[in-house]
Every structure is written in C-alpha cells, then in structure tokens.
MARTORLUM-803011 format. One record per residue (C-alpha): residue in one letter; x, y, z. Coordinates in pm, 1 decimal, m for minus. Layout:
BEGIN
+------+----------+----------+----------+
! donu !        X !        Y !        Z !
+------+----------+----------+----------+
!    a !        X !        Y !        Z !
...
+------+----------+----------+----------+
END
This chain:
BEGIN
+------+----------+----------+----------+
! donu !        X !        Y !        Z !
+------+----------+----------+----------+
!    m !  20207.6 !  21080.0 !  16602.1 !
!    l !  20511.2 !  21103.8 !  16371.3 !
!    a !  20527.0 !  20752.7 !  16279.7 !
!    k !  20161.1 !  20774.5 !  16192.0 !
!    a !  20221.8 !  21097.4 !  15937.1 !
!    k !  20561.2 !  20892.1 !  15788.7 !
!    k !  20387.8 !  20580.7 !  15729.2 !
!    d !  20074.3 !  20807.6 !  15533.2 !
!    a !  20348.7 !  20988.6 !  15359.2 !
!    d !  20515.6 !  20651.1 !  15237.0 !
!    g !  20160.1 !  20546.7 !  15156.7 !
!    t !  20075.9 !  20848.1 !  14946.4 !
!    l !  20404.5 !  20853.7 !  14773.0 !
!    e !  20407.3 !  20477.5 !  14696.8 !
!    k !  20058.4 !  20579.1 !  14558.5 !
!    a !  20187.6 !  20822.3 !  14347.2 !
!    e !  20447.3 !  20637.5 !  14206.9 !
!    k !  20212.3 !  20341.6 !  14144.9 !
!    e !  19986.6 !  20572.8 !  13957.4 !
!    a !  20301.7 !  20720.1 !  13755.2 !
!    e !  20373.4 !  20395.0 !  13662.4 !
!    d !  20047.8 !  20325.8 !  13520.7 !
!    l !  20005.1 !  20674.5 !  13346.8 !
!    k !  20341.1 !  20572.3 !  13196.1 !
!    k !  20230.0 !  20236.9 !  13100.6 !
!    n !  19923.2 !  20364.4 !  12973.5 !
!    a !  20102.5 !  20601.9 !  12792.9 !
!    l !  20349.0 !  20393.0 !  12597.7 !
!    n !  20027.7 !  20128.7 !  12488.5 !
!    e !  19883.7 !  20432.7 !  12349.7 !
!    l !  20178.5 !  20534.6 !  12106.0 !
!    q !  20219.2 !  20209.5 !  12034.1 !
!    l !  19869.5 !  20142.0 !  11940.1 !
!    s !  19895.7 !  20473.6 !  11723.7 !
!    a !  20200.3 !  20397.5 !  11540.6 !
!    r !  20075.6 !  20046.0 !  11443.8 !
!    q !  19778.0 !  20234.8 !  11305.3 !
!    a !  19943.3 !  20480.5 !  11126.9 !
!    i !  20131.9 !  20242.1 !  10998.5 !
!    s !  19822.8 !  20004.9 !  10857.3 !
!    d !  19676.1 !  20341.1 !  10772.9 !
!    l !  19987.6 !  20437.4 !  10531.7 !
!    k !  20007.7 !  20074.0 !  10411.4 !
!    q !  19626.0 !  20096.4 !  10278.1 !
!    e !  19677.4 !  20422.5 !  10114.6 !
!    v !  19960.1 !  20282.1 !   9940.9 !
!    i !  19744.4 !  19957.4 !   9805.3 !
!    n !  19461.8 !  20282.0 !   9679.4 !
!    l !  19715.2 !  20448.9 !   9521.0 !
!    i !  19869.1 !  20125.3 !   9329.9 !
!    q !  19533.3 !  20039.8 !   9314.5 !
!    a !  19393.3 !  20367.4 !   9149.9 !
!    k !  19696.9 !  20401.6 !   8933.2 !
!    t !  19686.2 !  20000.4 !   8776.9 !
!    i !  19359.3 !  19886.8 !   8803.4 !
!    e !  19110.8 !  20190.9 !   8748.9 !
!    p !  19269.5 !  20293.8 !   8418.0 !
!    e !  19237.3 !  19984.1 !   8268.2 !
!    t !  18863.4 !  19882.4 !   8382.0 !
!    k !  18787.3 !  20257.6 !   8334.1 !
!    g !  18630.6 !  20292.0 !   7994.0 !
!    a !  18636.7 !  19989.4 !   7893.0 !
!    f !  18292.4 !  19981.7 !   7798.5 !
!    k !  18359.7 !  20312.4 !   7583.0 !
!    d !  18498.1 !  20050.3 !   7333.0 !
!    a !  18213.8 !  19919.2 !   7143.7 !
!    g !  18366.6 !  19650.4 !   7008.4 !
!    f !  18474.4 !  19513.4 !   7332.3 !
!    t !  18110.8 !  19557.2 !   7464.0 !
!    r !  18005.3 !  19384.6 !   7165.1 !
!    d !  18223.9 !  19096.3 !   7179.1 !
!    i !  18142.7 !  19051.6 !   7526.2 !
!    i !  17750.9 !  19042.8 !   7465.9 !
!    k !  17772.8 !  18811.8 !   7212.5 !
!    t !  17984.8 !  18557.8 !   7428.6 !
!    i !  17768.0 !  18604.5 !   7711.6 !
!    v !  17464.2 !  18518.0 !   7512.3 !
!    k !  17596.6 !  18249.7 !   7310.1 !
!    n !  17738.0 !  18084.5 !   7665.0 !
!    w !  17416.2 !  18182.0 !   7858.9 !
!    d !  17253.2 !  17851.7 !   7790.8 !
!    p !  17425.4 !  17643.6 !   7581.1 !
!    e !  17172.3 !  17392.0 !   7576.7 !
!    s !  16904.6 !  17616.7 !   7408.5 !
!    v !  17067.0 !  17723.5 !   7082.6 !
!    d !  16790.1 !  17758.6 !   6887.9 !
!    n !  16577.2 !  17990.2 !   7127.2 !
!    v !  16751.9 !  18293.5 !   7311.1 !
!    d !  16515.3 !  18438.8 !   7546.1 !
!    l !  16725.3 !  18728.1 !   7674.3 !
!    v !  16733.5 !  19115.1 !   7729.7 !
!    v !  16981.4 !  19334.1 !   7661.2 !
!    l !  17037.0 !  19679.5 !   7823.5 !
!    l !  17223.4 !  19929.9 !   7682.1 !
!    p !  17289.7 !  20288.8 !   7747.5 !
!    k !  17044.6 !  20542.2 !   7512.8 !
!    d !  17327.3 !  20726.3 !   7390.8 !
!    r !  17453.5 !  20459.9 !   7257.1 !
!    q !  17135.1 !  20325.6 !   7046.3 !
!    k !  17231.0 !  20436.6 !   6706.9 !
!    e !  17548.8 !  20262.7 !   6712.4 !
!    f !  17464.6 !  19916.5 !   6872.8 !
!    g !  17145.9 !  19894.2 !   6715.7 !
!    s !  17286.7 !  19895.0 !   6366.3 !
!    f !  17550.3 !  19664.3 !   6466.4 !
!    f !  17313.3 !  19388.6 !   6642.1 !
!    k !  17070.7 !  19434.2 !   6332.3 !
!    s !  17369.9 !  19372.2 !   6053.5 !
!    k !  17585.4 !  19148.1 !   6225.2 !
!    a !  17400.3 !  18974.3 !   6524.0 !
!    k !  17102.8 !  18918.9 !   6325.0 !
!    d !  17080.7 !  18542.0 !   6369.3 !
!    l !  17110.8 !  18603.1 !   6777.7 !
!    l !  16753.0 !  18857.9 !   6677.7 !
!    d !  16616.5 !  18592.7 !   6510.5 !
!    k !  16659.9 !  18336.7 !   6796.1 !
!    g !  16493.0 !  18576.2 !   7034.5 !
!    l !  16736.9 !  18785.5 !   7186.0 !
!    k !  16541.3 !  19147.9 !   7292.5 !
!    i !  16799.8 !  19459.6 !   7239.8 !
!    d !  16647.2 !  19830.7 !   7484.7 !
!    f !  16795.9 !  20112.4 !   7566.2 !
!    s !  16749.2 !  20293.5 !   7869.0 !
!    e !  16826.6 !  20672.4 !   7994.4 !
!    k !  16916.7 !  20481.2 !   8330.4 !
!    i !  17230.8 !  20303.9 !   8176.3 !
!    k !  17508.9 !  20526.6 !   8145.9 !
!    g !  17804.6 !  20262.6 !   8033.6 !
!    g !  17840.9 !  19928.4 !   7998.5 !
!    f !  17543.4 !  19654.5 !   7967.0 !
!    k !  17279.6 !  19448.2 !   8156.3 !
!    i !  17143.2 !  19125.0 !   8077.6 !
!    g !  16897.9 !  18881.8 !   8201.3 !
!    p !  16583.0 !  18696.4 !   8118.3 !
!    k !  16294.0 !  18820.2 !   7939.6 !
!    d !  16066.6 !  18742.8 !   8217.7 !
!    g !  16254.5 !  19018.2 !   8399.5 !
!    g !  16344.6 !  18789.5 !   8679.0 !
!    y !  16709.3 !  18999.1 !   8736.9 !
!    l !  16957.9 !  19083.7 !   8538.8 !
!    v !  17352.2 !  19093.9 !   8533.1 !
!    s !  17509.5 !  19379.6 !   8536.8 !
!    f !  17843.3 !  19430.3 !   8332.5 !
!    s !  17955.6 !  19817.8 !   8383.1 !
!    d !  18309.3 !  19977.9 !   8456.0 !
!    k !  18202.5 !  19973.0 !   8848.3 !
!    d !  18117.8 !  19629.1 !   8791.6 !
!    f !  18448.7 !  19519.8 !   8682.2 !
!    d !  18661.9 !  19735.3 !   8871.9 !
!    h !  18473.3 !  19627.7 !   9200.0 !
!    f !  18569.5 !  19250.4 !   9075.0 !
!    f !  18924.2 !  19349.2 !   9002.9 !
!    k !  18972.0 !  19519.4 !   9341.8 !
!    m !  18851.9 !  19235.4 !   9560.5 !
!    y !  19061.5 !  18991.2 !   9368.9 !
!    m !  19359.2 !  19233.9 !   9409.2 !
!    r !  19345.7 !  19362.9 !   9715.3 !
!    p !  19455.2 !  19036.5 !   9872.4 !
!    r !  19731.8 !  18961.8 !   9622.1 !
!    l !  19867.8 !  19303.0 !   9636.3 !
!    i !  19871.9 !  19289.8 !  10005.5 !
!    e !  20080.5 !  18947.3 !   9996.7 !
!    f !  20286.3 !  19115.9 !   9709.3 !
!    l !  20362.4 !  19436.0 !   9906.2 !
!    f !  20436.5 !  19326.7 !  10226.8 !
!    d !  20458.4 !  18977.3 !  10230.6 !
!    k !  20196.1 !  18862.2 !  10399.5 !
!    p !  20016.8 !  18553.4 !  10289.4 !
!    t !  19630.6 !  18610.0 !  10296.1 !
!    g !  19502.9 !  18271.6 !  10166.8 !
!    a !  19405.5 !  18424.7 !   9804.9 !
!    a !  19403.0 !  18149.9 !   9497.7 !
!    k !  19708.4 !  18182.3 !   9332.9 !
+------+----------+----------+----------+
END
C-alpha cells in the first residue's frame, strides 16, 4: 500500500511538474508573440507618423491651387485620346463652389478645347479636385486630394518600410 501511495504521489508530482513546464512554455511563447506584435505595431505607427508628416501635407490642398488643377485638366484632356485631336468627347466635373474661377478660365484660356467638344460641369457633390470621363457617362476618373493621398501612400509604404527597417519589399526602384 505504501509503495502504491508513493507511486501515485510520484505520478502526481510528475504530472504537476509537466503541467508547470507546459504553462511556463506557453507563457514564454505568449510573451514573445506579444513582444513581436508590440514591435510590429510600433513600426506601423512610425510609418504612419512619417507619412502623415511628409506625404499628406504635400497632397492635401494640392487641388486648392487653381493653376495646378487647370494644368492637370488640360494635360489629361490633351492626352486622353491623342488620335482624335479634333474631337474631345469628354466631360469634366468640378466643384460647384469654384464655378466662377474655373468657368472663366476655360471660356477664355481653353476655348479651343471647349470648341472641340470638351464639356465642363459643376457639381455640389465634388468638394475638391475634379472628375473626368467620356460624355456618354460610362465612367469617371476621379482626381482629388484623397485620390492622390491614397496613390502616394500605396507607393510610399513599401519603400518607407524598406528605408526605415532595411527590409526589401520587392517594390519597384
């Protein structure tokens, strides 16, 4: 009976030691995982801060500069379909609150484009930038502060990660 009790006690002790070892191992694994996640989150925050300080100030408000917006529109219109230089079958939607500014510009400085068929419309729904597309209304391509911000963030994120953390991301150089 004493031998059986000792054997049971040894088994219980062995089981408790194994459970303690498993618990310790799981706790260390969880701690390592948490540390890696914290480092990853910190790196992401650094990337977000750098982007917020470098990219966003450059793209935010770019379309508030009327000259910038007019130049982009003229370039897009002229290059939309180089084969049909005599017929510009496009519509440009601009913010309603800038109708006076852009309307007078296109009537005076870009009359040749209007004569070739370019249509300029103004919409309350557009708050900044512009949209452009074929007159038949099949689709519109949007050019706004948000669009440019998104474009730069998509490009900068892999390059910024590579620069900050020396990790090749496969982004085009």
